[in-house]
Structures are given as structure tokens and as C-alpha cells.
C-alpha angles and dihedrals in degrees: 000000000000118000119250125250121279120272092247091063091063100031118145114268119241092243112046126222090251094061091041089056091046094048096044093044090048091051091047094048093047092048090045093049093049091044094050092045091051092045090049091051092046091047093048091047092048093048090048091049091049092050092047091048091051090048092050091048090047091050090049091050091048091049091049090048092050091049093048092045091051090046093049092047090051091049093049091048090050090049091052091050091047091050093054106132094226097044098065097052092041092052091046090053092050092226107146094199092054090049091051092048091050091060104030094089093051100042099079094050091048091054097045103036104028100029093236110171100180139025122183131178122203130185122230090272090060094251116145110246101171136012123188124182130017121323101250108190141352104250103128094147093056092047091048090053091049092050092050091051093048091047093051098042097034089215132117116267126209122193144159123224126185124199122131083340135013114250137182118228131197121188118188127180117239109226126202116184090343093307127108111251097175146307134278117207122193125182138180137175127260091229091103090049090053091053091048089050090054091052093047100044098036084219132108109268130206127187110215127184129192115251139048097287098139133037133221124017093348090067113087102206099189091053092039085225138120128232108237100173137000137174121230090008096186093061102026101048097065091047091050091054091052092050091049090054092057107040142013128250091248092053090045090052092052099044133010119251123222122204135178107225111180108301094344133088109213131191121203126196133168132212121193115238105234138168130200090253099043125044098177117124100226096130133039138190107225114204119203114195127185107222097167095117094052094048092048090049091054092050093047092050091050094051092046092050092048093051092046091050093051092048091049091049093053094047092047094051094049091049092046092051092050091050098046105044100080099033091049090053090055091045090055089055092051091046089055094059099043096078092055088047090057090055097044101268094143095148093055090052091053090048096052098038101047110175117261131195114229129170094220116034125193136194092282090054088051089048092051092048091046091050090053092046090047091054090052093046094047089052091053095038093058089064094048100047096097094046092048092047091055092048090048092051091053091048091050090054091051091050090049091053091048090048092051091048093050091045091054091050092051092047092055098037095108097055134074112263120189133165118205133194125227091278094052095254119144116254100172139004131188127240093256091060090048090053094049094047094042094227137098128260090249091062092051100045111103096017120123115259090225092055092062100035116044108236121241131207098241100084108133137167124224125219092276094052095255115138117243120230116286133193121231134174125241124198108210123210091259090059098253121133119233127192114225125189111209128207114198129195129174118249094209134049116283093248092059120103091223113096098194113145144184115235125198118189131197124199107235098168093118091047092052090049090051091050090051089049091051090050089051091049091050091056102033138069106238095215100051099017088229121129115282132234094268094054092044093052091047091050091047091050091049090051091051092047091050090051094242122162125214148103134298118200125197116199122194117183114234121236091358090145090060089055090055093046097045102039105016135254093283088063091049089052090052091051091051089050092050093049090048092052090048094052091044094052093049106036111015091101094060107026146036109250121198141171107226094192139288107014097335124114129179135199126201113202118182117202094013119130129212097266092052090047092052091050090049091050091051090047091051091053090050091051092049092049090054094046093093099197113199125183127175092346093307120112117218122198112226118213137147139204109229125203115198123198133170124228133253089003096070099035141004095205131045091247093052092045094050090047089055091047088052090054091050092048093053089048088055091050090051093049119101094191106053137005096229133066131194110208105240128214093234117128097251092056090045090049091051091049091046089051090054090047088049092054092045089056092044090052092048091049091048091051093049095043099038089235096147119108124225117215129179133209120198123244103210128209101233095209097064103002090243119156122213098136132066133180114225114228125194123224135172130210122225126218091282091050093250119146114262115206118231093241088076099054108018096074089052090048091051092050094046095044093243091118092086091057090048090052090052092047091054093045092049095057095037090057089050089052093048089054088063097041129078123207093356124120124205123204117209125191117230119205123231090250092057088062086072094048101114093192096050094098093050092045094051093044090053092049093049092048096046095048096039093231123159107248090207089071092057115087118190116205125205122186119243091238093056092045095050096041092057102017101167094049092046092050091049093050093046090049091050090050091052090048090064090048103262124133123232138213137193110226129208091013118185100040093103112032093199086081089074087075092055099036095094091051097050113091098226131139099200135040115205109203113221113258094230088075095042096053092055095039097107095049105030121071089193091058091049091053092048095046091046090050093048091049091049092048092048091051091046090056092046095250129131121239126224121194115216128208096027097173103161139043093236091070096060100072089045092052092046091053089056090056094251107152103192137041136191129189147101092286091059097038139329123229112271135174113283092235090058092057103036099026095240139069111225091199097057104023 
């Protein structure tokens, strides 16, 4: 056993724990007593100061109220005198005796009841016509000024004037027939107010006025003020002189002053004497309060608390010392044996702490007994450590297994768990299955699994004989049907004859509903809930494959763009929804109805001949005419142009058939007689269709053989004629290698849906060209159909990454018509293009002025002003106004403007003056082949 520590390591300290406790507790108690005494004194003083401050403020408010009440009473009395029925006419006549008679009856009551000392009546010239009472003071100049102000303003005037005494004055005009006939002036002394102030404040009150108005002891030299009135003069006047020697009136008005005068503690405060008509501080009420009793009470409380605290400290320390001496001695003995106990000195512990028998044991006795017991237990415990460690390890393993089992149960609590015997009968179910079925486990045991869960036909076995997941239906107690996918696994080895298995089921009802919703979204138009273009073309293709015969109708709403422009896109959406509901109500039972996009609808009718189709088209037009669509107080007429084609007569493929329907629809639009057109089999119609088919094939061939030509036209910076920006133009060559303009093949491409592929072809080679150019930007036009190309962003991002081109040098242009017609889609596409780093432009701007409303919301960098305004700019004032407005709007939205069709030099200074930075047109540069400008052809290099 290891030896214990040396005796010096545990030697007794010079200052024992007992005296440490006594000294520290004494220090703590003394500091606490002083702190609490000081805090008590500070708190009492603060409370007293707060109370005194509130009392002073209350006294000042009461004084102000008394002054204002006296002033208002004086004004009302003066108004009553001025309104006397005899005074006005007497004053107007100028007869002094009549004026005196008018007021003689009122004068005694004014003296006795209202304390009026002086009444004077003046005419409009300021001449004194009547004076009642004693002349108080010689202040004629002040009175003259008051009379002049009242005469000019014709309003009562209230003032305070202090001379040998402070007096309140009220001057009121005397009106006769709405005209001023003179002025009545009433005055009275503030002596009554001073007495009221004494009663209210319970303090001595002095009325002091600035100036040397009195001599002797009533003149306060330091304040340069005279004492006009004072309560308890014998006591108060000496105190007031002492306060005046210490502070000024202004300081006394802002904060009270406290003085010790003999055996008394006095508090002085001052309140300016003000009236509503005069805010000058020439007179003050000085309040003198005796606060001796309160101050003495605070001091007495502080002394008493300090003495009580010191006595308590002394008694507590003596008691603590008496309590601690013997127990601390015993604790020292225990402390001496604990170090040997830590090192195995159990025998020494038993020798020092021999057990004693005491009648009344305390905590130290318990500690001694516990130390002895601990020594015995530690001695025994040392022998049992290995055995207990082994048992503990086994218990830990058992707890780990139990924990894993419970964890597995919790993890699978929200699924269906069933065990089946070899006959498929249920042996066990979990609580979740009981809850879902609404019955107990006892009712389920022994029932066939197939009786509860309707069997499906997708049960398969893998190569190892394990069943694959299967879907089954479950009818819940509330009558709803749930779809459950089951996973089965055998409970015995595969070579056993027993086929018992464990089945775990997951509720996939919500997932199946989501899949059905996705299928619906893939086939439906979200706005109208009709079928979409994809479903319609698939249905048309299936009908052609089956060899069916029938009719395909293509409906295009007339003037739909005007509805969007006049009433907004939300109104256009409502109109589309109304038309869709109308078509669905009338024809959904016998046809497939779809919205192809924008304002185009289509109907597929199997087994319908031409005559029936014509009657249906006429009926549709009648229904649309009667629709009566009203939005925001504006009535819109709803009509449609209907193209009718037969299948398979007018097309063997969906693309050919829809191209024919497009031809028929445009024939209907061009017709002035009827709004429908049945494509005939005459040669001219066939030729037109064949021409469209020819162009469709030519476009397909050009896409496959890269036989398109890329041309560029410069976009010139007007300030210095520099060129760092080109617009890419598409051309085709005919059989004789002549250039074919896009107006001949682009409409067909738009109708046949090939325009999206053309857009991608142009983007592909433009990105290749940008990879070889430095500091040059290329602008590419996107068709309206490409705005609905969901994979355009990914395609363009891939092209830019593979070729290493800078996306900032690629500018994508969208026409104003396409952007406004489908604003939300256009904005989304433009934002996605800018996300990958490309710039954007709005082409042909200005054709539809509704776009001004959306311009700030479209994420475009450039605005290309339509050339129809630019060409007539020099001769048309209207064009100049429009172009200037477009340029200003573009600048206001932080976008750069480009003028198209600049065909003469005279336009350039005019465009520059409008703040238009760029120009494009034959005068600045004609379209040429890309290889002639850049020295290479990206298509054939």
C-alpha cells in the first residue's frame, strides 16, 4: 500500500478556519450594515426630494391656475361691462354723464364682489371718457399702447403690470352695431392672489417684482427687485434676504434652494407671474417652505438603523464564535484522517475515530460514523471491483440490445406490420394497423391477408425467391380507399417447407394522387383545364394510325390582342377561360377540345362529316356572339376564325393536318362573308397546301444539312460611329443559290413548329462565332414559340460552356408583340437568360403602346424602337413625339435605346438629341454575310 503524505503537507495553518469564518463574516456584516445604512439614507433622501419636487411643481401649477382663473374672471367681467346696453350708445354719443350713469349701478358690486380697484372708459381715439376708483399708478404710456393694440385688433387684451404693486388689467372693446365705440379697462391687485397662494401652498409667499420700486428693507438689492407683498413678514423677510444673497431669481425659478437658517431647514422656490397675454418674467411668487421636520426624521432614521446594524453584527459574531469552537475542533480531527483514507490508511482512521455513544448526535457525529463506514466499505469494495466490472459490462450489453430493439420498433411505428403463416393467415399486427382498421388485434388474428387487403396482379419473385413490392387496396372504416405498397420477406430459411413471412406496408395514397395530378398537368392546360397541344397532337396521331376519319377544327380568337392591351392580361385570361367553358359544355361529349396556346383552340371530331362540321362552326360563332363578355365596364365582342380540315384527306401526319388547318383558319380570317372556312380539295387550295409542305420540307432539309446562311447588320454607336454590336439575320438559298428572304419561310416555320429548331440552330452557330470573337456582341432574335421552350435555358447554358463563349456578348431579342401577348412567360424566359449572363432586348418597341405599362417589369437591357416611327421621323411630328417619349421612358428605366431603319444622315443628329445611343439601318450598314465581316463562317468552318 502506498505511504501517506508527509505531516508537513497537512500541517495546521496559522489562522484556523474558525477565525477565518469569524473575520470574513464580520467584514461582510460590517460592510453590509454600512451599505444598507447608506442605501437607506440615499433612498430616503431621494424619496424626500421626489416628494418635494412634486409638491413644488404642484404649488407652481396651482399658482398658475389661480393666476389664470383670476385673469379669466377679470376678462369675463370686463366683457360684461363692455356689453352693457347703455354703455355703447353713451360712449358713441360722447356724453360723459351718460357714460357715468351706464356704469354707476355696476361699480359698487365690482368693488365689493370682484375686488376691482379701477375702471376706465376710453373712446376710439384713446381719450379717457370715464374713470372710477382710485388712480393706481402713473403708467399712461403703457395704457396708451394697450389701447392702440385693442383698437387695431378689436380683441380683448389681458396684461400684468407691476409698479408699487402688481396688478392685472383687462381691456375689452365696446362694440355698437359691429363697430368699435371705445374701450373699457378694469384692473385689480394681486394681493388676493398672494393670500390664496399662501392657503394653497401652506408655505410663506412673497410677491417680488423687478426694479427699484420700494426702498429700505423691501428692496432686494442682489435680485434688483422689490418686495410687493409677503406673508408673515417678521419671519419671512430676513430669510428672503439671505436667499437673495446666495442665488438669483432665474436660478431659483429653475431649481429650488435649500438653506439652514438657525435650527430650521428652509426650501425656497420661485414661480414667474404670467398672464396669457404677457409672457415676460418681471414678477415672481417666491415660496418659502420649512422642511426641518422631514430632514430631522431622515437623519434620525439613519442613525437608528446604523446603531441597530452594529449591535446585530456584534451579537451575531459572538454567537457564531460560541457555536463554531467545539464543532470546528472535531472537524479538524476528521480532516486529519481523510488524507490517509485516500491512500488506503483504513487502520489509522479506525484508531483516531473510535466510535462513541452519544444520546444526541449531530452532523459531525454522522460525518465521523460515515467516515468509519466508508473506510470499511472501501476496504471491501476494493476486493469486489473486478466482479462488479464484469457484471456491469454484461448489463451494458443487455441494455444496448434492448435499446436497439426499442429503436427499431419506434422507427417502424408508422407503417403496417403483419406476420403471416404458411396459409396466409395473420399471426400478428402492430398498433398502427389496428388504428387504421379500427379493430383490435384479436379480431384480426386468423383472418386471411387477402380478405383484408384486396390482392393486386403485380406480385413477382426475384431470383432469390423474395417477393417484390406489391400494391393492394385497403378500405378504411370511414369508407375511404387507401393504396398500400407491401414488402414481404420470409421468416425462415429458403430451404424450409414453412412459407411464413413478415409483411411491411407503406401508405402511398398521397403519392398516387400526386402522380395522377402530374399526369393531369402533363395533358392539360392549367389556365382553361382543357387538353394541351401535346395531348391533342397525340390524340390526332392515334386517330390517324387507327385509320379514323373525321374533322379537325382550329379556332383563333379575333382581336384578342386588343383585349389584353385595353383591359389587361387578367381580362384576357378570363375571356380564354369563358370560351373554354363554353366549348366544353357544348362539345366535350363528342370531341376532344384543346387549347394549343395563346388564343388558339382546337377540336378533334371522329366520325363527323363536312356538313356537320360546318353546322358546328356556325353554332360556335353564334355561341361566341351571345357570350357578352364584360370587364371593368368595357364590353368586348367575342368572335373566332375557324379553320376546318378533314383527316386524312388534308394531311397524313399531325403536322401536315395542323398546317392545313392553319391555312383554313387564315382563309377564314381573310373572309368578309363568314368566320369559318372548310379547306376545299380544289387545285388552288391544294397548291397552297403543297407550297406550305414544300417549305416545311425545305426548312427540315436546311436544318439537317446546315444550308442556312448567317448574315450580320451593324448596330452603330451614334456618338463616334463605332461598331461593337451586330444583329444576326437568317437567310436561305434556293436551288439556284439565290438568297431567300425570311418572310417566305419563317411564317411556315412558325405554323409547323419548326421555328424552335431554327432558333436553336442560330444560337448554336452564334455561340461558336462568339467563342472566336473578342469584344464583339451578337444579337439573336427569339421567336414567340421559343418562349415556351422549357429546355432553352439548359440548351444555351450547355452551348456556352462547351464553346467557352462569354455569355455577356450574346444579346437575345424578343419582339414586343410576343412579350405583351404572354407577359409572364416572356418575363420568366428573359430573367433566366440574364441569370446565365446573357443580355436581352425588346424588339419592334412602340407598335403596341400597352407595353409601356410592362416595360419596367421586363428584364431587358436594350429597347429597339420600331422602324415605322424612325423612317417618318423627319417629316412627322407625331413620330417625333413618340420616339422622344420612348427614349425618355427607356432612360427612366435604365435601358439603352436602339433606333431601327436609320436610312439617312439627317436622322442621326435628331436621334442623338433624344438621347438614343445606337442606330441600325441601311445608311449605317447593310446586312452582309458573316464571313465577310469576321473572316470566317461558323457554319462551314
